[in-house]
N, C-alpha and C positions, 0 to 999 in steps of 0.2 A: 458127163458120160451117158446118162440115160437119154438125153435128147439125141445124141449121135446114134446110139444103138436103136432107139425107137424109129428113127428115120431109116436105118438099114432094114429093120424088121418090116416096115411098111413097104419099102422098095421090093423086098423079096417075097412078101406074103402071097402074091398072085401066082408067081412062077415057081417059087421054091419054098413052100410053106414050112417044110421041115427045118429050114434054116432061120425062119422068122421067130425065133424063140430067145433072142439075145437078152432082152430085158428080163425074162423069167429066169434065165440061167445066171445073169449077173446078180439078181436079187437073192437067189439061193446061195450063190458064192459069198455074197456079202453077209448073209445071216450066219453061214458057217464060219466065215472069217471072224465075225464078232465073238462067236463062242470060243474060237481058238485064242483070240486076243485076250479075252477075259480070263480064260484058264491059264494062259501063259503068264499074265501079269499077276494072277493070284499065286502062282508058284513063286514069282519074285518076292511077293509080299511074305509068303510063308517062310522063305529062306531066312528072313530076319528074325523069326521067332517073336519074342516080346519086345524086340529092340525098337527104339524110337524112330529109326530110319525106315521102318517097313512101309509106312504110309507114303513117304517120299519115293521109295523104290517102286511101288505100284503105280503111282501117278507118273513117274518118269517113264516107266514101261509103256503105259497107256499112251503117253504123248508121242514117244518115238515110233511105236507101232502104227498109230493113227496117222502120223506124218508120212510114213512110208506107204501106207495104203492109199493116202490121198494122191501121192505121186503116181501110183499104179492106176488109179481111177482116171486121173488126168490123161494118162497115156491112152486109155480107151476112148476118151473124148476126141483125141487127135488122130485116131485111126481113120485111114482114108475111106 
């Protein structure tokens, strides 16, 4: 995804510099998403209290959310 967005930024930098910020925006979005993912999966963990399944619940949450995000990022890479 970053290669695609970097190429788009380079292409726009001369004529439309205000749009040549895709990489910066994607990195900010990714950092915010990681914070959201961690908080969301911490909530799954907390729901189990002291139960032995809490660790598995958190790992399962992390796995599913990361897989979904990976598909989203792949879509960015395929953007025309």
